[in-house]
TIMI-2910 file (N, C-alpha, C, CB; in pm, 1 decimal, decimal comma, always signed):
<rs>
+----------+----------+----------+----------+----------+----------+----------+----------+----------+----------+----------+----------+------+
!      n_x !      n_y !      n_z !     ca_x !     ca_y !     ca_z !      c_x !      c_y !      c_z !     cb_x !     cb_y !     cb_z ! resn !
+----------+----------+----------+----------+----------+----------+----------+----------+----------+----------+----------+----------+------+
!  +3394,0 !  -1944,3 !  +1332,3 !  +3432,6 !  -1784,4 !  +1435,8 !  +3518,9 !  -1712,0 !  +1417,7 !  +3468,4 !  -1788,8 !  +1568,4 !  Met !
!  +3607,7 !  -1814,1 !  +1338,4 !  +3738,1 !  -1702,6 !  +1369,9 !  +3728,4 !  -1567,1 !  +1286,0 !  +3896,6 !  -1774,6 !  +1323,9 !  Ala !
!  +3635,2 !  -1610,3 !  +1222,0 !  +3612,1 !  -1515,0 !  +1102,7 !  +3551,9 !  -1350,2 !  +1148,0 !  +3491,9 !  -1597,9 !   +999,2 !  Ala !
!  +3474,2 !  -1413,8 !  +1307,6 !  +3388,0 !  -1269,3 !  +1382,7 !  +3510,4 !  -1251,1 !  +1445,4 !  +3228,1 !  -1282,2 !  +1503,7 !  Ala !
!  +3591,6 !  -1297,1 !  +1497,5 !  +3779,0 !  -1278,8 !  +1573,9 !  +3754,7 !  -1167,2 !  +1535,9 !  +3952,4 !  -1359,2 !  +1513,4 !  Val !
!  +3848,9 !  -1221,8 !  +1377,3 !  +3924,3 !  -1113,3 !  +1307,2 !  +3913,1 !   -902,7 !  +1277,1 !  +3906,2 !  -1183,2 !  +1184,1 !  Ala !
!  +3795,0 !   -993,4 !  +1311,0 !  +3695,5 !   -802,9 !  +1298,0 !  +3604,9 !   -821,7 !  +1125,5 !  +3880,7 !   -591,4 !  +1272,4 !  Gly !
!  +3652,6 !   -960,7 !  +1052,8 !  +3657,4 !   -955,1 !   +908,2 !  +3514,8 !   -957,3 !   +869,0 !  +3740,5 !  -1072,1 !   +842,6 !  Thr !
!  +3429,2 !  -1100,4 !   +975,3 !  +3283,4 !  -1103,3 !   +932,8 !  +3149,1 !  -1034,4 !  +1072,9 !  +3258,4 !  -1294,5 !   +893,6 !  Gly !
!  +3038,1 !  -1083,6 !  +1050,3 !  +2964,1 !  -1120,9 !  +1183,1 !  +3045,5 !  -1070,8 !  +1326,8 !  +2948,0 !  -1294,2 !  +1184,7 !  Pro !
!  +3023,2 !   -965,2 !  +1446,4 !  +3083,3 !  -1008,6 !  +1514,7 !  +2957,2 !  -1075,7 !  +1661,2 !  +3195,9 !   -895,5 !  +1529,6 !  Ser !
!  +2794,2 !  -1069,8 !  +1620,8 !  +2715,9 !  -1131,0 !  +1716,0 !  +2696,9 !  -1249,3 !  +1719,2 !  +2617,3 !  -1092,7 !  +1721,2 !  Thr !
!  +2675,8 !  -1333,5 !  +1800,4 !  +2592,0 !  -1436,5 !  +1760,2 !  +2504,6 !  -1382,8 !  +1665,2 !  +2522,0 !  -1498,1 !  +1867,5 !  Glu !
!  +2378,3 !  -1318,0 !  +1736,9 !  +2279,9 !  -1295,5 !  +1632,0 !  +2303,8 !  -1209,6 !  +1534,9 !  +2171,2 !  -1258,9 !  +1677,4 !  Ser !
!  +2391,7 !  -1101,7 !  +1474,5 !  +2451,8 !  -1031,0 !  +1304,0 !  +2461,2 !  -1213,4 !  +1238,5 !  +2689,0 !   -905,8 !  +1310,2 !  Glu !
!  +2551,3 !  -1253,4 !  +1300,4 !  +2560,5 !  -1409,2 !  +1249,2 !  +2407,8 !  -1476,0 !  +1175,9 !  +2601,7 !  -1511,2 !  +1402,1 !  Met !
!  +2373,1 !  -1493,2 !  +1266,5 !  +2220,5 !  -1569,5 !  +1211,6 !  +2143,7 !  -1479,6 !  +1084,0 !  +2089,8 !  -1572,5 !  +1363,6 !  Asn !
!  +2162,9 !  -1330,2 !  +1160,5 !  +2098,6 !  -1250,4 !  +1010,7 !  +2128,4 !  -1276,9 !   +912,8 !  +2114,7 !  -1128,0 !   +982,5 !  Arg !
!  +2274,6 !  -1303,8 !   +925,7 !  +2333,8 !  -1257,9 !   +753,4 !  +2291,3 !  -1395,6 !   +693,8 !  +2544,4 !  -1220,6 !   +723,9 !  Ser !
!  +2304,4 !  -1504,4 !   +768,1 !  +2329,0 !  -1632,8 !   +696,1 !  +2121,0 !  -1639,6 !   +623,3 !  +2403,9 !  -1799,9 !   +851,1 !  Glu !
!  +2103,1 !  -1570,2 !   +752,1 !  +1938,8 !  -1590,6 !   +658,4 !  +1920,6 !  -1457,3 !   +558,4 !  +1770,7 !  -1588,5 !   +789,1 !  Thr !
!  +1950,6 !  -1374,0 !   +598,6 !  +1941,0 !  -1304,2 !   +363,7 !  +2033,1 !  -1382,9 !   +302,4 !  +2018,6 !  -1092,5 !   +296,6 !  Glu !
!  +2163,8 !  -1454,6 !   +374,7 !  +2210,8 !  -1506,8 !   +209,3 !  +2107,6 !  -1613,9 !   +215,2 !  +2398,1 !  -1576,4 !   +172,9 !  Glu !
!  +2029,4 !  -1676,5 !   +196,6 !  +1981,0 !  -1781,5 !   +175,4 !  +1920,6 !  -1768,0 !    +16,4 !  +1887,1 !  -1811,1 !   +290,1 !  Glu !
!  +1900,5 !  -1816,3 !    -30,7 !  +1838,2 !  -1764,5 !   -202,5 !  +1697,9 !  -1793,9 !   -200,6 !  +1907,5 !  -1860,4 !   -354,2 !  Pro !
!  +1642,1 !  -1743,4 !   -232,0 !  +1498,1 !  -1703,4 !   -238,6 !  +1401,2 !  -1786,8 !   -398,5 !  +1509,2 !  -1505,3 !   -248,6 !  Arg !
!  +1472,2 !  -1917,8 !   -458,9 !  +1423,3 !  -2010,0 !   -550,5 !  +1316,0 !  -2078,1 !   -503,3 !  +1515,3 !  -2096,4 !   -589,9 !  Ser !
!  +1235,5 !  -2064,1 !   -599,5 !  +1211,7 !  -2294,2 !   -576,2 !  +1072,9 !  -2248,2 !   -493,3 !  +1390,6 !  -2442,5 !   -415,4 !  Asn !
!  +1025,2 !  -2026,1 !   -515,0 !   +922,1 !  -2019,6 !   -367,5 !   +743,1 !  -2043,2 !   -446,9 !   +943,1 !  -1801,6 !   -261,8 !  Glu !
!   +679,5 !  -2085,8 !   -417,3 !   +466,2 !  -2188,7 !   -414,0 !   +472,0 !  -2056,7 !   -450,4 !   +322,5 !  -2273,4 !   -231,7 !  Thr !
!   +367,0 !  -2018,6 !   -524,4 !   +308,6 !  -1924,6 !   -591,6 !   +229,0 !  -1979,1 !   -531,6 !   +307,0 !  -1893,4 !   -724,4 !  Glu !
!    +63,7 !  -1855,6 !   -466,3 !    -35,6 !  -1866,2 !   -438,2 !   -142,4 !  -1944,1 !   -504,4 !    -51,1 !  -1774,3 !   -425,0 !  Glu !
!   -138,7 !  -1957,1 !   -673,8 !   -184,2 !  -2101,7 !   -720,5 !   -100,6 !  -2230,5 !   -743,6 !   -239,7 !  -2085,3 !   -839,1 !  Asp !
!     +9,2 !  -2216,3 !   -666,3 !    +63,5 !  -2408,9 !   -626,3 !   +182,7 !  -2420,3 !   -776,5 !   -141,2 !  -2587,5 !   -652,6 !  Gly !
!   +186,7 !  -2345,1 !   -844,3 !   +279,8 !  -2295,2 !   -952,9 !   +433,8 !  -2296,1 !   -902,2 !   +235,3 !  -2141,5 !   -996,9 !  Ser !
!   +522,2 !  -2365,8 !   -897,8 !   +663,7 !  -2262,6 !   -796,1 !   +756,0 !  -2251,9 !   -903,2 !   +764,9 !  -2352,7 !   -633,8 !  Glu !
!   +804,0 !  -2153,1 !   -880,3 !   +910,6 !  -2025,2 !   -952,0 !  +1045,2 !  -1999,8 !   -951,1 !   +887,0 !  -1909,4 !   -908,8 !  Gln !
!  +1092,7 !  -2057,5 !  -1038,9 !  +1210,7 !  -2083,8 !   -919,7 !  +1330,2 !  -1929,6 !   -988,4 !  +1309,6 !  -2312,3 !   -939,1 !  Ser !
!  +1453,6 !  -1893,3 !   -948,8 !  +1479,8 !  -1734,8 !   -908,1 !  +1418,3 !  -1623,0 !   -794,7 !  +1449,8 !  -1673,2 !  -1020,1 !  Gly !
!  +1432,8 !  -1521,9 !   -846,1 !  +1400,2 !  -1447,6 !   -775,0 !  +1215,5 !  -1418,3 !   -801,0 !  +1505,1 !  -1339,6 !   -795,0 !  Pro !
!  +1194,1 !  -1382,9 !   -674,0 !  +1105,2 !  -1347,9 !   -747,4 !  +1068,2 !  -1198,1 !   -791,3 !  +1019,7 !  -1402,0 !   -695,4 !  Thr !
!   +849,1 !  -1172,1 !   -811,3 !   +902,1 !  -1067,0 !   -882,1 !   +784,8 !   -942,8 !   -855,7 !   +928,2 !  -1114,7 !  -1046,9 !  Pro !
!   +749,2 !   -811,2 !   -815,4 !   +711,9 !   -815,2 !   -635,6 !   +562,1 !   -795,4 !   -725,8 !   +790,2 !   -651,6 !   -477,0 !  Pro !
!   +449,7 !   -871,4 !   -632,7 !   +300,9 !   -860,5 !   -674,6 !   +268,7 !   -723,0 !   -584,9 !   +194,5 !  -1014,3 !   -629,5 !  His !
!   +119,6 !   -699,2 !   -695,9 !    +58,5 !   -580,8 !   -675,5 !    +32,3 !   -590,8 !   -568,4 !    -37,2 !   -543,2 !   -743,4 !  His !
!     -6,2 !   -684,9 !   -510,7 !   -161,0 !   -814,6 !   -443,1 !    -92,1 !   -716,1 !   -243,3 !    -96,3 !  -1149,1 !   -475,9 !  Ser !
!    +48,7 !   -744,6 !   -312,8 !   +129,8 !   -757,8 !   -145,3 !   +112,6 !   -546,7 !   -117,9 !   +393,2 !   -849,7 !   -163,6 !  Arg !
!   +146,0 !   -468,8 !   -281,8 !   +135,3 !   -355,5 !   -225,0 !    +68,5 !   -213,2 !   -196,7 !   +193,9 !   -347,7 !   -243,3 !  Leu !
!    -39,2 !   -350,7 !   -254,4 !   -199,8 !   -243,5 !   -249,6 !   -268,3 !   -268,6 !   -100,9 !   -347,6 !   -306,2 !   -393,5 !  Ser !
!   -365,6 !   -169,9 !    -15,5 !   -371,5 !   -232,7 !    +62,9 !   -578,1 !   -248,1 !    +38,3 !   -279,3 !   -164,7 !   +195,8 !  Lys !
!   -634,3 !   -177,0 !    -85,2 !   -764,3 !   -235,9 !   -151,7 !   -721,1 !   -378,4 !   -258,6 !   -843,0 !    -94,6 !   -254,4 !  Leu !
!   -827,1 !   -403,7 !   -189,5 !   -797,7 !   -544,4 !   -323,3 !   -832,3 !   -497,4 !   -455,4 !   -907,1 !   -699,3 !   -307,6 !  Pro !
!   -698,6 !   -582,4 !   -521,8 !   -691,9 !   -529,4 !   -714,2 !   -826,8 !   -613,6 !   -773,0 !   -502,7 !   -607,3 !   -830,0 !  Leu !
!   -919,2 !   -693,6 !   -657,3 !  -1036,3 !   -742,9 !   -700,2 !  -1151,5 !   -667,3 !   -792,9 !  -1086,0 !   -777,3 !   -589,6 !  Ser !
!  -1174,3 !   -605,7 !   -652,5 !  -1278,4 !   -483,6 !   -633,8 !  -1314,2 !   -352,6 !   -719,6 !  -1242,9 !   -429,1 !   -522,8 !  Arg !
!  -1120,3 !   -368,1 !   -702,2 !  -1100,2 !   -259,3 !   -803,2 !  -1117,3 !   -241,9 !   -911,4 !  -1021,2 !   -229,6 !   -815,0 !  Ile !
!  -1117,6 !   -398,2 !   -989,2 !  -1085,2 !   -428,9 !  -1139,8 !  -1237,1 !   -456,5 !  -1176,4 !   -966,9 !   -571,5 !  -1173,2 !  Arg !
!  -1279,1 !   -436,2 !  -1085,7 !  -1468,8 !   -445,5 !  -1098,0 !  -1551,2 !   -281,7 !  -1137,2 !  -1545,8 !   -501,8 !   -898,2 !  Ala !
!  -1531,1 !   -264,3 !  -1030,0 !  -1558,5 !   -123,5 !  -1050,9 !  -1492,6 !    -24,6 !  -1155,2 !  -1536,1 !    -72,4 !   -936,6 !  Leu !
!  -1354,1 !    -96,8 !  -1239,0 !  -1359,6 !    -56,9 !  -1310,5 !  -1414,5 !    -69,2 !  -1451,7 !  -1295,1 !    -46,1 !  -1287,9 !  Met !
!  -1382,7 !   -182,1 !  -1491,0 !  -1526,6 !   -274,4 !  -1550,4 !  -1668,3 !   -230,2 !  -1517,9 !  -1529,5 !   -427,0 !  -1488,5 !  Lys !
!  -1681,3 !   -183,9 !  -1481,2 !  -1815,5 !   -129,6 !  -1430,5 !  -1834,3 !    +12,0 !  -1554,3 !  -1800,5 !    -72,8 !  -1230,0 !  Ala !
!  -1733,9 !    +59,9 !  -1566,5 !  -1773,2 !   +134,6 !  -1660,8 !  -1766,4 !   +135,6 !  -1819,3 !  -1730,7 !   +216,5 !  -1625,5 !  Asp !
!  -1855,1 !   +159,3 !  -1874,3 !  -1853,1 !   +134,5 !  -2006,6 !  -1771,5 !   +168,2 !  -2057,1 !  -1929,4 !   +164,6 !  -2066,7 !  Pro !
!  -1687,7 !   +286,2 !  -2085,8 !  -1609,4 !   +299,9 !  -2146,1 !  -1471,1 !   +188,9 !  -2131,6 !  -1601,9 !   +422,9 !  -2126,7 !  Asp !
!  -1476,5 !   +168,4 !  -2033,7 !  -1345,6 !    +77,9 !  -1958,1 !  -1360,0 !    -73,0 !  -2067,4 !  -1387,6 !    +31,1 !  -1733,3 !  Val !
!  -1310,6 !    -87,7 !  -2142,8 !  -1336,9 !   -283,9 !  -2232,3 !  -1290,2 !   -348,0 !  -2137,0 !  -1234,7 !   -350,9 !  -2397,9 !  Ser !
!  -1090,6 !   -320,9 !  -2149,6 !   -976,8 !   -405,3 !  -2113,5 !   -906,0 !   -274,6 !  -1977,5 !   -856,1 !   -448,5 !  -2288,1 !  Leu !
!   -941,2 !   -346,8 !  -1859,9 !   -874,5 !   -303,3 !  -1720,2 !   -646,7 !   -471,2 !  -1685,3 !  -1105,3 !   -359,8 !  -1536,8 !  Ala !
!   -552,7 !   -366,1 !  -1772,0 !   -484,7 !   -428,1 !  -1761,6 !   -451,6 !   -465,1 !  -1652,4 !   -426,9 !   -402,1 !  -1812,0 !  Gly !
!   -339,1 !   -578,4 !  -1527,6 !   -328,0 !   -590,3 !  -1401,3 !   -252,2 !   -452,7 !  -1360,2 !   -258,6 !   -724,5 !  -1365,9 !  Gln !
!   -140,6 !   -399,8 !  -1431,9 !    -52,6 !   -247,1 !  -1429,4 !   -170,6 !    -58,0 !  -1373,3 !    +14,0 !   -232,1 !  -1660,3 !  Asp !
!   -264,9 !   -152,5 !  -1445,9 !   -353,5 !    -16,0 !  -1480,6 !   -445,5 !    +44,6 !  -1284,3 !   -522,7 !    -91,3 !  -1648,4 !  Ser !
!   -453,6 !   -146,7 !  -1269,2 !   -576,0 !   -191,7 !  -1166,1 !   -469,0 !   -141,6 !  -1063,9 !   -646,6 !   -381,5 !  -1155,1 !  Val !
!   -361,0 !   -138,6 !  -1026,8 !   -190,3 !    -79,9 !   -893,7 !   -220,4 !    +10,6 !   -938,3 !     +8,4 !   -116,4 !   -894,3 !  Phe !
!   -271,5 !   +140,4 !  -1002,7 !   -229,3 !   +179,5 !   -995,1 !   -348,0 !   +278,1 !   -930,7 !   -151,5 !   +169,6 !  -1077,0 !  Ile !
!   -455,3 !   +285,0 !  -1044,2 !   -534,2 !   +332,6 !   -984,1 !   -583,4 !   +323,4 !   -820,6 !   -601,0 !   +306,7 !  -1056,3 !  Ile !
!   -594,5 !   +194,6 !   -777,5 !   -579,5 !   +112,1 !   -642,5 !   -490,3 !   +176,3 !   -535,9 !   -517,4 !    -30,2 !   -672,0 !  Ala !
!   -350,2 !   +237,9 !   -654,3 !   -258,9 !   +293,3 !   -546,2 !   -281,5 !   +428,7 !   -499,0 !   -124,8 !   +290,9 !   -589,7 !  Arg !
!   -379,8 !   +487,5 !   -612,5 !   -412,3 !   +703,4 !   -665,7 !   -515,4 !   +674,4 !   -539,3 !   -525,1 !   +785,8 !   -899,4 !  Ala !
!   -569,1 !   +603,7 !   -534,1 !   -711,6 !   +603,6 !   -446,4 !   -691,0 !   +626,1 !   -288,4 !   -792,3 !   +449,6 !   -463,4 !  Thr !
!   -571,5 !   +455,9 !   -285,4 !   -566,6 !   +494,3 !   -144,3 !   -399,2 !   +630,5 !    -94,2 !   -553,6 !   +306,3 !    -57,7 !  Glu !
!   -361,2 !   +666,0 !   -205,9 !   -334,3 !   +843,1 !   -165,6 !   -397,4 !   +886,1 !   -179,8 !   -260,2 !   +933,1 !   -206,8 !  Leu !
!   -570,8 !   +933,5 !   -240,9 !   -567,5 !  +1021,2 !   -211,5 !   -709,7 !   +996,3 !    -81,5 !   -559,4 !  +1111,4 !   -337,2 !  Phe !
!   -746,8 !   +868,2 !    -22,9 !   -803,5 !   +863,5 !    +67,1 !   -708,0 !   +871,9 !   +206,8 !   -879,1 !   +760,1 !    +42,9 !  Val !
!   -617,6 !   +829,3 !   +243,4 !   -470,3 !   +893,1 !   +357,1 !   -511,0 !  +1095,0 !   +328,5 !   -220,2 !   +822,5 !   +248,8 !  Glu !
!   -500,9 !  +1177,6 !   +231,2 !   -474,1 !  +1287,6 !   +194,2 !   -579,8 !  +1298,6 !   +246,4 !   -437,6 !  +1329,6 !    +75,6 !  Met !
!   -742,1 !  +1290,4 !   +213,5 !   -848,0 !  +1388,1 !   +280,8 !   -825,0 !  +1337,8 !   +465,2 !  -1045,2 !  +1347,9 !   +201,5 !  Ile !
!   -836,5 !  +1166,4 !   +435,6 !   -861,9 !  +1142,4 !   +594,0 !   -782,4 !  +1241,0 !   +707,2 !   -812,6 !   +985,4 !   +626,3 !  Ala !
!   -659,1 !  +1252,5 !   +622,4 !   -523,4 !  +1389,3 !   +669,6 !   -582,3 !  +1490,4 !   +724,9 !   -430,8 !  +1472,2 !   +539,5 !  Lys !
!   -694,6 !  +1570,2 !   +579,1 !   -690,8 !  +1672,2 !   +612,9 !   -866,3 !  +1706,9 !   +744,3 !   -665,1 !  +1748,8 !   +456,0 !  Asp !
!   -923,0 !  +1610,2 !   +659,2 !  -1059,1 !  +1589,5 !   +814,5 !   -929,4 !  +1601,4 !   +950,8 !  -1179,2 !  +1345,8 !   +822,8 !  Ala !
!   -829,2 !  +1522,5 !   +944,0 !   -800,7 !  +1485,2 !  +1137,5 !   -782,4 !  +1639,5 !  +1153,9 !   -616,8 !  +1362,7 !  +1208,9 !  Leu !
!   -705,8 !  +1687,7 !  +1091,9 !   -638,0 !  +1882,8 !  +1135,2 !   -801,4 !  +1889,8 !  +1222,9 !   -609,1 !  +2065,6 !   +923,8 !  Val !
!   -979,0 !  +1867,5 !  +1156,0 !  -1035,1 !  +1926,7 !  +1180,8 !  -1066,7 !  +1845,3 !  +1319,4 !  -1109,6 !  +1963,8 !  +1082,5 !  Tyr !
!  -1111,6 !  +1728,4 !  +1341,8 !  -1126,8 !  +1687,0 !  +1402,4 !  -1009,4 !  +1725,3 !  +1539,8 !  -1152,3 !  +1589,1 !  +1337,7 !  Ala !
!   -884,0 !  +1696,3 !  +1517,3 !   -809,8 !  +1837,1 !  +1638,3 !   -818,9 !  +1930,9 !  +1686,2 !   -735,9 !  +1893,4 !  +1633,2 !  Gln !
!   -897,5 !  +1991,0 !  +1594,8 !   -955,8 !  +2174,5 !  +1640,1 !  -1041,3 !  +2110,3 !  +1723,2 !  -1048,5 !  +2307,8 !  +1507,7 !  Gln !
!  -1124,3 !  +2017,7 !  +1769,2 !  -1257,0 !  +2015,6 !  +1768,2 !  -1201,8 !  +1911,6 !  +1863,3 !  -1360,3 !  +1997,5 !  +1635,1 !  Gly !
!  -1061,0 !  +1930,0 !  +1952,0 !  -1025,8 !  +1824,4 !  +2013,4 !  -1104,0 !  +1669,4 !  +2080,3 !   -977,7 !  +1889,9 !  +2092,0 !  Lys !
!  -1113,6 !  +1589,5 !  +1927,6 !  -1151,5 !  +1459,1 !  +1924,4 !  -1059,4 !  +1380,6 !  +1895,7 !  -1243,1 !  +1435,5 !  +1850,9 !  Arg !
!  -1036,5 !  +1293,1 !  +1899,0 !  -1023,1 !  +1176,4 !  +1820,2 !  -1064,3 !  +1085,3 !  +1659,1 !  -1061,1 !  +1128,0 !  +1897,7 !  Lys !
!  -1195,9 !  +1089,8 !  +1664,5 !  -1322,3 !  +1072,2 !  +1593,7 !  -1306,6 !  +1145,7 !  +1482,0 !  -1444,5 !  +1111,2 !  +1666,5 !  Thr !
!  -1229,8 !  +1074,8 !  +1323,2 !  -1324,1 !  +1178,7 !  +1240,6 !  -1446,1 !  +1158,4 !  +1259,1 !  -1313,1 !  +1180,0 !  +1098,7 !  Leu !
!  -1571,0 !  +1300,6 !  +1162,3 !  -1683,4 !  +1308,2 !  +1208,1 !  -1761,2 !  +1382,9 !  +1002,6 !  -1676,0 !  +1427,6 !  +1390,7 !  Gln !
!  -1840,9 !  +1317,8 !  +1027,3 !  -1849,2 !  +1428,1 !   +887,6 !  -1836,0 !  +1502,5 !   +868,4 !  -1909,2 !  +1462,3 !   +830,8 !  Arg !
!  -1843,7 !  +1680,3 !   +939,6 !  -1795,4 !  +1733,5 !   +919,3 !  -1702,8 !  +1736,3 !   +898,1 !  -1811,8 !  +1767,2 !   +947,2 !  Lys !
!  -1580,4 !  +1677,2 !   +967,2 !  -1485,7 !  +1731,9 !   +953,8 !  -1405,5 !  +1731,0 !   +750,8 !  -1410,4 !  +1657,7 !  +1082,1 !  Asp !
!  -1532,7 !  +1563,7 !   +744,5 !  -1425,0 !  +1585,5 !   +577,3 !  -1517,5 !  +1697,2 !   +556,9 !  -1420,1 !  +1434,6 !   +411,6 !  Leu !
!  -1624,4 !  +1731,5 !   +548,0 !  -1743,5 !  +1874,7 !   +481,0 !  -1631,7 !  +1944,6 !   +462,5 !  -1883,5 !  +1974,7 !   +594,7 !  Asp !
!  -1558,6 !  +1962,8 !   +652,0 !  -1505,0 !  +2117,0 !   +674,6 !  -1358,1 !  +2110,9 !   +545,6 !  -1439,0 !  +2148,2 !   +891,0 !  Asn !
!  -1283,7 !  +2020,2 !   +580,1 !  -1181,3 !  +1942,3 !   +501,2 !  -1280,8 !  +1938,1 !   +313,6 !  -1152,5 !  +1742,7 !   +605,6 !  Ala !
!  -1290,8 !  +1970,6 !   +222,5 !  -1405,7 !  +1980,5 !   +133,7 !  -1392,1 !  +2057,5 !    +68,6 !  -1514,4 !  +1995,1 !   +170,8 !  Ile !
!  -1417,7 !  +2135,4 !   +189,0 !  -1425,6 !  +2281,2 !   +168,4 !  -1389,5 !  +2375,1 !   +160,4 !  -1454,2 !  +2318,0 !   +196,0 !  Glu !
!  -1262,2 !  +2373,2 !   +224,0 !  -1118,2 !  +2456,5 !   +239,6 !   -998,9 !  +2389,1 !   +177,8 !  -1077,1 !  +2477,6 !   +396,3 !  Ala !
!   -974,2 !  +2241,7 !   +102,5 !   -851,5 !  +2239,9 !    -31,1 !  -1009,2 !  +2298,6 !   -152,1 !   -743,6 !  +1998,0 !    -81,8 !  Val !
!   -831,5 !  +2341,9 !   -223,9 !   -928,5 !  +2341,0 !   -325,2 !   -932,3 !  +2235,0 !   -425,0 !   -919,4 !  +2451,8 !   -388,8 !  Asp !
!   -784,0 !  +2123,7 !   -423,7 !   -797,9 !  +2020,2 !   -466,5 !   -960,5 !  +1911,5 !   -460,5 !   -687,2 !  +1979,2 !   -404,9 !  Glu !
!   -999,8 !  +1938,4 !   -320,1 !  -1139,8 !  +1867,9 !   -297,9 !  -1246,9 !  +1941,7 !   -382,7 !  -1186,7 !  +1870,9 !   -135,2 !  Phe !
!  -1311,3 !  +2049,6 !   -444,7 !  -1367,6 !  +2130,9 !   -484,2 !  -1463,6 !  +2007,7 !   -563,5 !  -1281,8 !  +2247,6 !   -549,5 !  Ala !
!  -1453,5 !  +1958,9 !   -615,0 !  -1512,8 !  +1844,5 !   -683,6 !  -1582,1 !  +1743,5 !   -637,0 !  -1437,6 !  +1790,3 !   -736,4 !  Phe !
!  -1526,3 !  +1737,7 !   -523,0 !  -1594,7 !  +1614,3 !   -423,4 !  -1763,2 !  +1705,8 !   -339,3 !  -1428,8 !  +1559,1 !   -254,6 !  Leu !
!  -1738,4 !  +1880,5 !   -370,5 !  -1841,8 !  +1994,1 !   -228,9 !  -2023,7 !  +1894,3 !   -288,5 !  -1845,1 !  +2298,6 !   -296,9 !  Glu !
!  -2085,4 !  +1817,5 !   -201,3 !  -2185,1 !  +1874,2 !   -204,2 !  -2204,2 !  +1680,1 !   -217,2 !  -2223,9 !  +2018,6 !   -318,0 !  Gly !
!  -2155,4 !  +1604,6 !   -293,9 !  -2139,9 !  +1459,7 !   -293,5 !  -2178,2 !  +1415,0 !   -158,2 !  -1996,2 !  +1414,0 !   -330,1 !  Thr !
!  -2105,5 !  +1376,2 !    -29,6 !  -2139,2 !  +1324,0 !   +110,3 !  -2291,7 !  +1347,5 !   +200,3 !  -2029,4 !  +1388,2 !   +192,2 !  Leu !
!  -2391,7 !  +1452,5 !   +120,0 !  -2529,5 !  +1531,9 !    +73,0 !  -2655,7 !  +1437,8 !   +110,9 !  -2531,3 !  +1562,8 !   -108,2 !  Asp !
+----------+----------+----------+----------+----------+----------+----------+----------+----------+----------+----------+----------+------+
</rs>
């Protein structure tokens, strides 16, 4: 605690507790399959994606032109899908707000598809 008084360390008890927990090593963490891993854990794509990667992989493999679907490619497709849904939802939200509504309706999506050139490939898909 003398270091806290001298100004060389954390000055409050909560800062001391936070700094102690930040410095704890993250080794020997147990993976979901039960195996232990030493050292820092690599990033897991499933934690970075909100969509279930297993379903994305199944959809990709349903395409006869796709024979292999690597973990990175599945993650990239999932992330691109999330960004696409976010983009079209935000554009549709503008139309819902213009109608003084908080709930998106199909007509809001239709309006967003018609108004934005990037969504032209979707015209007629909601019919």
